[in-house]
C-alpha positions as CSV (number, residue, x, y, z in Angstrom):
1,M,0.0,0.0,0.0
2,A,1.4,3.4,-0.9
3,Y,1.6,6.3,1.6
4,V,-1.8,8.0,2.1
5,P,-2.9,11.3,3.7
6,K,-3.5,11.2,7.4
7,S,-6.7,13.3,7.5
8,R,-9.1,10.4,7.6
9,L,-7.2,8.7,10.4
10,E,-7.3,11.9,12.4
11,A,-11.0,12.3,11.9
12,F,-11.7,8.7,12.9
13,A,-9.5,9.0,16.0
14,D,-11.2,12.2,17.1
15,G,-14.6,10.5,16.7
16,I,-13.6,7.5,18.8
17,F,-12.1,9.7,21.6
18,A,-15.2,11.9,21.6
19,I,-17.6,9.0,21.9
20,A,-15.5,7.2,24.6
21,A,-15.3,10.4,26.6
22,T,-19.0,11.0,26.3
23,L,-19.9,7.4,27.3
24,L,-18.0,7.9,30.6
25,I,-20.8,10.1,32.0
26,L,-23.3,7.2,31.5
27,N,-21.5,5.5,34.4
28,V,-22.6,8.2,36.8
29,A,-26.2,7.5,37.9
30,V,-28.3,7.5,41.0
31,A,-30.7,4.8,42.1
32,E,-34.3,5.8,41.7
33,G,-36.6,5.9,44.7
34,Q,-33.8,6.8,47.1
35,P,-33.3,10.1,48.9
36,L,-31.2,12.2,46.5
37,G,-28.8,13.8,49.0
38,P,-27.4,10.6,50.4
39,E,-27.5,9.0,47.0
40,L,-25.3,11.7,45.5
41,V,-22.8,11.1,48.3
42,R,-22.9,7.3,48.0
43,I,-21.9,7.3,44.3
44,W,-18.6,9.2,44.9
45,P,-16.6,6.4,43.3
46,S,-18.5,7.1,40.1
47,Y,-17.4,10.7,40.2
48,A,-13.8,9.7,40.9
49,A,-13.7,7.1,38.1
50,Y,-15.2,9.5,35.7
51,A,-12.7,12.2,36.5
52,V,-9.7,9.9,36.2
53,S,-10.8,8.3,33.0
54,F,-11.8,11.6,31.4
55,V,-8.5,13.3,32.2
56,T,-6.7,10.2,31.0
57,L,-8.5,10.2,27.7
58,G,-7.9,13.9,27.4
59,V,-4.2,13.5,27.9
60,I,-4.0,10.6,25.5
61,W,-5.9,12.6,22.9
62,I,-3.6,15.5,23.2
63,N,-0.6,13.2,22.8
64,H,-2.2,11.5,19.8
65,H,-2.7,14.9,18.3
66,L,1.0,15.6,18.9
67,V,2.0,12.4,17.2
68,M,-0.1,13.1,14.2
69,H,1.4,16.6,14.0
70,Q,4.8,15.1,13.6
71,V,3.6,12.5,11.0
72,S,3.5,13.6,7.4
73,H,1.7,10.5,6.0
74,V,0.5,7.0,7.0
75,D,0.9,3.5,5.7
76,R,-1.0,0.3,6.2
77,L,0.7,-0.9,9.3
78,F,0.5,2.5,10.9
79,L,-3.3,2.4,10.2
80,V,-3.6,-1.1,11.7
81,L,-1.7,-0.1,14.9
82,N,-4.0,2.9,15.2
83,V,-7.2,0.9,14.8
84,L,-6.0,-1.5,17.5
85,F,-5.1,1.4,19.8
86,L,-8.5,3.0,19.2
87,A,-10.3,-0.3,19.9
88,V,-8.7,-0.1,23.4
89,I,-9.7,3.6,23.7
90,A,-13.3,2.7,22.9
91,F,-13.2,0.0,25.6
92,I,-12.2,2.3,28.4
93,P,-15.7,3.2,29.5
94,F,-16.4,-0.5,30.5
95,P,-13.5,-0.9,33.0
96,T,-14.3,2.6,34.3
97,R,-17.8,1.4,35.1
98,L,-16.5,-1.7,36.8
99,L,-14.1,0.4,38.9
100,S,-16.9,2.8,40.0
101,L,-19.2,0.0,40.9
102,Y,-16.9,-2.4,42.7
103,I,-13.9,-0.5,44.1
104,T,-15.5,-0.4,47.5
105,T,-16.7,-4.0,47.5
106,G,-15.1,-7.4,47.7
107,D,-14.6,-7.4,44.0
108,A,-12.3,-4.4,44.1
109,K,-9.3,-6.3,43.1
110,A,-10.8,-7.6,39.8
111,A,-12.1,-4.1,39.0
112,A,-8.8,-2.4,39.6
113,L,-6.9,-5.1,37.7
114,G,-9.3,-4.8,34.7
115,Y,-8.9,-1.0,34.7
116,G,-5.1,-1.2,35.0
117,I,-4.7,-3.8,32.3
118,T,-6.7,-1.6,29.9
119,L,-4.6,1.5,30.6
120,T,-1.4,-0.5,30.4
121,L,-2.4,-1.9,27.0
122,T,-3.3,1.6,25.9
123,A,0.2,2.8,26.8
124,V,1.8,-0.1,25.0
125,M,-0.2,0.4,21.9
126,F,0.5,4.2,21.9
127,N,4.3,3.5,22.2
128,A,4.1,1.1,19.3
129,I,2.4,3.7,17.1
130,W,5.0,6.3,17.9
131,R,8.0,4.1,17.6
132,Y,6.9,2.6,14.3
133,A,6.4,6.1,12.9
134,A,9.7,7.5,14.3
135,W,11.9,4.5,13.5
136,G,14.3,5.8,10.9
137,R,11.9,8.8,10.7
138,R,9.8,6.4,8.6
139,L,6.6,8.6,8.7
140,I,7.9,11.8,10.3
141,R,7.8,15.1,8.6
142,Q,11.0,16.1,6.9
143,D,11.0,19.5,8.8
144,A,10.3,17.9,12.2
145,D,12.8,19.0,14.9
146,P,15.0,16.0,15.8
147,K,15.1,17.2,19.4
148,V,11.3,17.2,19.6
149,V,11.1,13.8,18.0
150,S,13.5,12.2,20.4
151,G,11.9,14.1,23.3
152,I,8.5,12.6,22.5
153,G,9.9,9.1,22.4
154,R,11.5,9.6,25.9
155,S,8.3,11.1,27.4
156,Y,6.2,8.1,26.2
157,L,8.7,5.4,27.3
158,A,7.6,5.4,31.0
159,G,3.9,5.0,30.4
160,P,3.6,1.2,30.1
161,I,5.9,0.8,33.0
162,I,4.1,3.0,35.5
163,Y,0.7,1.7,34.5
164,F,2.0,-1.9,34.8
165,V,3.3,-1.1,38.3
166,A,0.0,0.4,39.3
167,T,-1.8,-2.6,38.0
168,V,0.4,-5.0,40.0
169,V,-0.4,-3.0,43.1
170,A,-4.0,-3.9,42.6
171,L,-3.2,-7.4,43.6
172,V,-2.5,-6.3,47.2
173,G,-4.2,-3.0,47.4
174,P,-6.9,-2.3,44.8
175,Q,-7.9,1.0,46.4
176,L,-4.3,2.2,46.5
177,S,-4.0,1.1,42.8
178,A,-7.1,3.3,42.0
179,V,-5.4,6.2,43.7
180,L,-2.3,5.6,41.7
181,Y,-4.3,5.7,38.4
182,G,-5.5,9.1,39.5
183,L,-2.0,10.3,40.3
184,I,-0.7,9.1,37.0
185,A,-3.4,11.1,35.2
186,L,-2.4,14.2,37.2
187,F,1.3,13.6,36.4
188,Y,0.7,13.4,32.7
189,V,-1.4,16.6,32.8
190,L,1.6,18.4,34.4
191,E,4.1,16.6,32.2
192,S,2.2,17.6,29.0
193,S,2.2,21.2,30.1
194,V,5.9,21.3,30.8
195,F,6.7,19.5,27.6
196,G,4.4,21.8,25.6
197,R,6.2,24.8,27.0
198,A,9.6,23.3,26.2
199,E,8.5,22.5,22.7
200,A,7.2,26.1,22.2
201,R,10.7,27.3,23.0
């Protein structure tokens, strides 16, 4: 397959991210027939899971946009890698719902493991996308700054590792693991801001 423009992939990715982010709010619901005030307090895990997943999706979308900005064109394997990656993105609302429903129950370990495995797989797939595009500057724009290209690669390298560690923690402390997922999302928000300012310079 010859190289093709990237615009259709970008449009498809934006659509998947938008749908996945929107579906997250469907996990936040109150039980009918119950006093509203206590019910709004009782479902606090739903708020937390929504916030963590929405921020995580937002950061991943920003980074995917950054990757596509550095790419000049796409080929078949790059498209396949992106489709697999976006399949995981579309799946995120499901483990988010499990986390919100079960993190305070006896099934917390399974819920935290499922959530962590999903995010770890997301990070692995994202790294595969970037490293395929950047290897030998296969798909990278000719005018892309080499320092920016190498910096992007370094910044993405830790993702699979830290998500894997947080997932393993779920085996002994699922609630702690859930907190770590939130801290990782916060870290990436701050890291993206710092990297963005450095790139602007």
